[in-house]
Each structure stands twice: as structure tokens, then as C-alpha cells.
PLY file of the C-alpha trace (Angstrom):
ply
format ascii 1.0
element vertex 280
property float x
property float y
property float z
element edge 279
property int vertex1
property int vertex2
end_header
191.39 89.02 19.75
187.76 87.97 20.20
184.99 89.83 18.37
181.84 89.14 20.38
178.47 89.21 18.64
176.35 88.54 21.73
176.56 89.21 25.44
177.06 85.48 26.03
179.99 85.49 23.59
181.59 88.39 25.42
181.19 86.80 28.85
182.58 83.47 27.67
185.59 85.17 26.10
186.25 87.13 29.28
185.92 83.97 31.35
188.71 82.43 29.23
190.81 85.62 29.36
189.94 87.46 32.61
192.72 89.98 32.06
191.59 90.87 28.52
191.04 94.47 27.50
187.37 95.15 26.75
187.15 97.25 23.60
184.02 99.21 22.66
184.71 102.59 21.02
188.35 102.65 22.07
188.54 106.44 22.21
190.18 106.33 25.66
191.60 102.81 25.63
193.58 103.09 22.40
195.24 106.31 23.50
196.70 104.46 26.47
197.60 101.42 24.35
199.34 103.49 21.69
201.24 105.37 24.38
202.47 102.09 25.81
200.73 102.52 29.15
198.58 99.38 28.78
199.97 95.95 27.92
197.83 94.08 25.43
197.61 90.29 25.82
194.06 89.70 24.63
191.21 91.93 23.48
187.47 91.29 23.62
185.65 93.62 21.23
182.04 94.28 22.26
181.03 96.89 19.67
178.88 94.34 17.81
176.95 93.13 20.86
173.35 94.24 20.30
172.28 93.76 23.94
174.65 96.55 24.96
173.47 99.15 22.44
169.86 99.87 23.34
168.03 101.72 26.06
164.57 101.49 27.54
162.44 103.16 30.16
161.53 101.01 33.14
158.98 102.86 35.24
160.65 105.89 36.76
164.13 104.84 35.57
165.97 104.56 32.27
168.24 101.59 31.58
171.12 102.59 29.32
173.14 99.94 27.52
176.86 100.36 28.18
177.70 100.56 24.45
175.43 103.53 23.80
177.50 106.19 22.06
177.55 109.87 22.89
175.61 110.43 19.67
172.96 107.98 20.92
172.64 110.04 24.11
171.80 113.08 21.97
168.76 111.49 20.33
165.66 113.59 21.21
163.58 110.80 22.76
166.35 109.98 25.21
167.67 113.52 25.68
164.27 114.72 26.88
164.42 112.15 29.69
168.10 112.72 30.54
168.94 116.28 29.48
172.14 116.63 31.53
173.57 113.46 29.95
172.76 114.91 26.54
174.49 118.18 27.46
177.55 116.27 28.64
177.60 114.12 25.49
177.41 117.23 23.31
180.60 118.56 24.93
182.65 115.46 24.09
185.21 115.70 21.32
184.41 115.84 17.63
181.45 114.21 15.84
183.71 111.25 15.02
184.52 110.74 18.70
180.86 111.11 19.69
179.90 108.51 17.08
182.43 106.05 18.53
182.93 106.68 22.25
180.55 104.92 24.62
178.89 105.63 27.95
180.20 102.42 29.50
183.71 103.15 28.30
183.64 106.59 29.87
182.66 105.05 33.20
185.04 102.08 32.98
187.99 104.41 32.34
187.41 105.86 35.80
188.90 109.25 34.92
187.95 112.20 37.16
187.63 114.20 33.93
185.06 111.85 32.37
182.25 114.07 31.12
179.38 111.75 32.00
180.72 111.03 35.50
179.37 114.19 37.27
175.94 113.65 35.70
175.80 109.99 36.70
176.99 110.90 40.19
174.24 113.51 40.55
171.67 110.97 39.35
172.81 108.25 41.80
173.48 105.93 38.86
173.55 102.17 39.42
175.78 99.96 37.28
174.81 96.46 36.15
177.96 94.33 35.91
177.96 91.03 34.00
180.29 88.04 33.86
179.97 84.39 32.96
179.13 83.63 36.60
176.24 86.08 36.86
175.36 89.72 37.46
175.76 92.20 40.26
174.84 95.83 40.84
177.00 98.65 42.16
176.56 102.36 42.71
178.81 104.62 40.69
180.47 106.06 43.79
181.42 102.51 44.84
182.57 101.52 41.35
185.13 104.27 40.73
187.65 103.86 43.53
190.33 106.36 42.46
192.00 107.97 39.48
191.43 105.49 36.65
190.76 102.73 39.19
187.50 100.81 39.40
185.97 97.85 41.23
185.54 95.93 37.96
186.75 92.36 38.47
188.55 90.11 36.03
186.17 88.60 33.50
183.55 91.29 34.13
182.10 94.07 31.99
179.57 96.86 32.40
176.28 95.73 30.89
174.05 98.73 31.62
173.62 101.84 33.72
170.34 102.77 35.41
169.38 106.36 36.17
166.13 107.91 37.45
163.84 110.10 35.38
163.45 113.25 37.48
160.89 116.04 37.33
162.98 119.18 37.08
165.62 121.05 35.07
169.14 119.74 34.65
172.40 121.47 33.76
175.90 120.37 32.80
178.76 122.89 32.72
182.39 122.41 31.81
185.57 124.48 31.68
188.43 123.47 29.41
191.54 124.98 27.91
189.46 125.85 24.83
185.77 125.86 23.90
185.44 122.43 22.27
187.06 119.01 21.86
188.94 119.26 25.13
189.37 117.37 28.41
187.68 119.24 31.23
189.63 121.26 33.75
186.52 121.19 35.90
182.93 120.12 35.29
179.65 120.20 37.20
176.19 118.69 36.87
173.17 120.08 38.70
169.81 118.29 38.63
166.58 119.34 40.30
164.06 116.82 41.61
160.84 118.73 42.21
158.93 115.74 43.58
161.66 115.00 46.11
162.37 118.71 46.66
166.08 118.14 46.28
168.93 119.58 44.23
171.83 117.28 43.40
175.32 118.39 42.41
177.95 116.14 40.83
181.51 117.38 40.32
184.29 116.39 37.92
188.06 116.96 37.83
188.11 118.26 41.41
188.72 114.99 43.26
190.11 111.51 42.63
186.70 109.87 42.31
183.04 110.84 41.66
182.02 113.57 44.06
178.72 114.93 45.32
178.50 118.32 47.04
176.10 116.94 49.65
176.30 119.85 52.12
175.59 122.32 49.32
172.70 120.13 48.15
171.09 120.09 51.58
171.55 123.84 51.98
170.01 124.90 48.68
167.24 122.32 48.95
166.19 123.95 52.22
166.32 127.49 50.81
164.40 127.12 47.55
160.83 128.35 47.26
159.45 125.03 46.00
155.83 126.16 45.98
156.07 129.80 44.88
158.99 129.47 42.50
160.76 132.65 43.62
164.50 132.60 42.85
166.92 132.36 45.76
168.59 135.54 46.98
172.15 136.51 46.13
173.20 135.63 49.68
171.78 132.12 49.35
173.48 131.62 45.99
176.81 132.81 47.40
176.57 130.41 50.32
175.62 127.58 47.96
178.66 128.18 45.77
180.92 128.39 48.84
179.67 124.98 49.97
180.22 123.50 46.51
183.79 124.79 46.49
184.31 123.46 50.01
183.40 119.95 48.89
186.27 119.76 46.41
189.87 118.58 46.81
191.52 119.47 43.49
195.18 119.16 42.53
197.60 121.14 40.40
198.34 119.58 37.01
199.20 120.61 33.44
195.59 121.64 32.71
195.07 123.92 35.70
195.94 124.73 39.29
193.95 123.68 42.33
193.27 127.35 43.06
191.85 127.90 39.58
189.72 124.77 39.82
188.17 125.96 43.08
187.35 129.31 41.54
185.97 127.76 38.36
183.73 125.23 40.11
182.19 128.01 42.18
181.42 129.98 39.02
179.89 126.91 37.38
177.77 126.21 40.46
176.30 129.70 40.40
175.63 129.57 36.66
174.03 126.14 36.79
171.76 127.16 39.67
170.72 130.35 37.88
169.83 128.43 34.73
167.96 125.73 36.62
165.91 127.73 39.14
166.53 131.39 38.33
168.84 133.13 40.76
169.47 136.72 41.69
0 1
1 2
2 3
3 4
4 5
5 6
6 7
7 8
8 9
9 10
10 11
11 12
12 13
13 14
14 15
15 16
16 17
17 18
18 19
19 20
20 21
21 22
22 23
23 24
24 25
25 26
26 27
27 28
28 29
29 30
30 31
31 32
32 33
33 34
34 35
35 36
36 37
37 38
38 39
39 40
40 41
41 42
42 43
43 44
44 45
45 46
46 47
47 48
48 49
49 50
50 51
51 52
52 53
53 54
54 55
55 56
56 57
57 58
58 59
59 60
60 61
61 62
62 63
63 64
64 65
65 66
66 67
67 68
68 69
69 70
70 71
71 72
72 73
73 74
74 75
75 76
76 77
77 78
78 79
79 80
80 81
81 82
82 83
83 84
84 85
85 86
86 87
87 88
88 89
89 90
90 91
91 92
92 93
93 94
94 95
95 96
96 97
97 98
98 99
99 100
100 101
101 102
102 103
103 104
104 105
105 106
106 107
107 108
108 109
109 110
110 111
111 112
112 113
113 114
114 115
115 116
116 117
117 118
118 119
119 120
120 121
121 122
122 123
123 124
124 125
125 126
126 127
127 128
128 129
129 130
130 131
131 132
132 133
133 134
134 135
135 136
136 137
137 138
138 139
139 140
140 141
141 142
142 143
143 144
144 145
145 146
146 147
147 148
148 149
149 150
150 151
151 152
152 153
153 154
154 155
155 156
156 157
157 158
158 159
159 160
160 161
161 162
162 163
163 164
164 165
165 166
166 167
167 168
168 169
169 170
170 171
171 172
172 173
173 174
174 175
175 176
176 177
177 178
178 179
179 180
180 181
181 182
182 183
183 184
184 185
185 186
186 187
187 188
188 189
189 190
190 191
191 192
192 193
193 194
194 195
195 196
196 197
197 198
198 199
199 200
200 201
201 202
202 203
203 204
204 205
205 206
206 207
207 208
208 209
209 210
210 211
211 212
212 213
213 214
214 215
215 216
216 217
217 218
218 219
219 220
220 221
221 222
222 223
223 224
224 225
225 226
226 227
227 228
228 229
229 230
230 231
231 232
232 233
233 234
234 235
235 236
236 237
237 238
238 239
239 240
240 241
241 242
242 243
243 244
244 245
245 246
246 247
247 248
248 249
249 250
250 251
251 252
252 253
253 254
254 255
255 256
256 257
257 258
258 259
259 260
260 261
261 262
262 263
263 264
264 265
265 266
266 267
267 268
268 269
269 270
270 271
271 272
272 273
273 274
274 275
275 276
276 277
277 278
278 279
């Protein structure tokens, strides 16, 4: 096991052991390890790497270090810039899990149920990937290639995630088998960009990889009263939710049926829109 204390340490260790498990909070990783699903040959621990823990605003974007915890995402100065990420972080596990689990780990796991995934999808997040040979950038929808599959190469780690700062309300909604500390059955993020006059919708647990309801986005963006602020009619809201549901391809599993997921995501879409723009 290598305990890295700098980004250079981590990259050098991964260059020597390209197949090593990268350990930050371990809240997802150790479950799989303890269950015997992941073989462990070498581990590179990055929890003490300071370059991965901070965040900063860069113009109209925020650069989030991959080792930011869910608790970090709840801090007021960051939450005011990225409210949907803060809402998603608040829904994750217990305080102990939020103090330990990281943003980069949630993305690297590649689970359709990852709580930050719908938000990052709606925000068109860009990942900064680092290895001993250099850096590269990749959009989230290119990075997650399937259920718990990613485009991360051997010897590579997620260094940071960049998201825009948008002018408009944001909402994150989630349905689980109970009210708290639960994996989502379905989740949805809705963000409004007033300057671009767009509404973006990211969906979770309804497809194998990050999903945007692009047809629904285009429809509602063209039917909002951007200048007057009047809420959309019930007919417009109904059509919007139908298009959101139509974008999904859920499956049946132990947490819920595909039929239930379609129903639930439509309900969440209507609620999120009502909270964000006021709907009949």
C-alpha cells in the first residue's frame, strides 16, 4: 500500500502499479472489497493529497478537487454557487459517510445510482484526469461508459471536476426505499440557466450511464416565459414530464421495477420544475 502525500506521489505510485486501487474515502470501494468483488493487489491512498481537497472559482466555472467530501460540498460559500450539488450531498448516507465519501469517488465508481451523477450531467461537468505522463480532459458522459464502467486508464486518477456557475435555481430530487441513508431508486437534477435561457435535466438510476433528457429540455426551454416569469401551464408541465419519462430506459431490480421508476421520475420532474420556476 502506498500512502500518497502529494499529487506527484500518487501519480508515481500509480505509474509503478497501474492496476492499483485508488482509495480516497472508501465508502463505495471497501464495500466491494469486503464482499470479495474486487481483488486487491496494491492500493494507492490519496486522502492526504492536499491538491485534491480544495476548490476555487475560475471565472464562470468552479473547479472542484476530486477528494472534496460531501460535507465539503455543503459549506455555504460553495453551496451558494452549486446548490444542486449541495442538495445531492445532503441526501448521501449518514454524517460519517458524508465526512468520508468524496466527489471523485462517486464519479469513479460509475454507478447509475451515484447521487452527484445527475447533477454533474445536468451541469455538463468536465473531468480533469491526471497520470505520470500528463493530463487530459473528458466530459462526464464520455467518462462513464456503463454500469460501474469508466474510461479511466491504468495509472490514472481523477484530479478535479469543473462545473459552470449558472444564473438560476437548481433542484435535486431522489426517491429511495426510505427517507434517508439509502441508495436511490431514481434521482433527478434540474438546473435553470437564465442567461442561456435553458433548462437542463440529469437523471439517475434510470439508465446504464449518465443521462440527459434533452428533448424535454428543449421543449420546456421553448415554453417558459423568460421575460415575464409566468409559470408554465399544466399542459406544458404534463408534456415536459412525459418527455422526461420517455428519455429513460430503466430496469427491474431489487430496489424497484422499471414501471415504478418511470412513474417516479415523472413525478420528480414535475416537482423539480414547480420548485424551480413555479408551475401550475
